[in-house]
N, C-alpha and C positions, 0 to 999 in steps of 0.2 A: 847836186842835191844839197839842200841846206841842212844844218844840224837839226832844226825843228822837224823837217821831213824825215830824217833818218831815225828820229826817236818817236815818231807818231805811228799809230797803228794804220794799216792799210784801209782804204775806203771799203765800203761794203761790196763794191763791184770789183774789187781787186783780189785776185786769187793768189797773190804772192805771200801770204802770211795768215796768221790766225785772225779770224773775224771776231770782233768784240762780243757778239752774241755767243760764239763758241767759247771764248774765254770765260764769260760770265757763267755759262752752263757748267763748264769744267770746275770753276771755283765753287759753284753751288754743290756739285757732286762730291768734291773733296771735303767740303764742310759737312755734308750729309754723312759721309763715311767716317770722318773724324768724330762727329757728334755721336753717332751710333756706337762707335768703339768706346768712347769715353763713358757713355751712359751704361753700356752693357758690361764692360770689362775694366772698371776703374783700377782694380788691383794690378792687373797686368800692365795697364798704361803707367801706373805709378812706378812699377818695377822697371819698365822700359825707359821712361823719361828721367827718373831720378835715381834709379838703382836701389831704391828702398821704398818703404811705405806701403807695401802690398796690403798689409793688414791694419793700416792706420785709418780708423773711421773718419777723422777730420779730412784727411787727404782724399779719401774715396768720395766724400760728399763734395769737396771742392772740384774734383775732376768730373763728377756727374753734373755739377752746375755748369762747368765749362762746356760739357757735351750738350746740355740743353740749350745753351746760348748758341752753339754752332748749329744745332738742329733748327732753331728759330731763324737764323740767318740763311741757312740752306733753303728753308721753305720760302722765304722771301725772294731769294735769288732765282729759284726754280719756278715759282708760280706767279709772282707779282707782275702786273702789267706795267708798273713803273719800278724798275729794278735799281735805279740810281740811289735812292736812300739805303737800300739793302747793300749795295756795293760799298758805300761809305761806312756803314755799320761794320761790314766785313774788314775793311781797311783799318778802322779804329780797333776792332777786336784783335786782329793779327798784330798790329803795332803794340798794343798793350801786352800781348803774349811775348813778343820779342823783348820788350823792355823789362818785363818781370823776369824773364830767363837771364838776361844780362845782369840784372841785380843779383840773382841767385848764384852767379858764377863765383861769388865770394865764399860760398859755403858748400856748393855742390860740384861734382866733377865736370870739368869742361868737356870731356869726351861724351857726356850725356847731354849737356845743354847746348853746345855749339850747333849740332844738327837741328835742334828745336828752334834756335835763333834764326838760322839760315832758312829753314822752312817757313817760319812766320814772316820773315822779311820778304821772301819771294812771293808769298801769297798777298801780302800787303801791297807790294809793288805791282803785281799783276792786277789787283783790284783797282789801284789808283790809276793805272794806265787805261784800263777799260772805262772807268768813270770819267776820266778826262776826255776820252774819245766820245762817250755818250753826250757829255756837255757840249763839246765842240760841234756835234752833228745834230743836235736837237733842232726841230723846226723853229723858225723865228729867230735864229741866231745869225 
């Protein structure tokens, strides 16, 4: 097995691993859950994520905005007939979240931010792998 084969997703007819469609659906559902939680419970999310800010109106507005972004991406991932642009939007959003959290490590506790960084990086990586597979298996390629 080549290195490229070891790092690629299985073909659609291969039952040895997650199918790209399943990965995309799971990513969409996780975005849906995160988006709903951020929109509905921004104070709780602020407390969980940052350890403070439960009553900060600017932080609550920011978290609701992130939630709305995740809901829009979830809608695209779960309902669009062409999910590739939505996958790349998800990868970009998750990469931005990870980057912002790394920058915030200078002023916020690592115990709160490191899990957020790891979660965002794993979501970005999953999305990029699924997108890469979609591009490689598109008709006409």
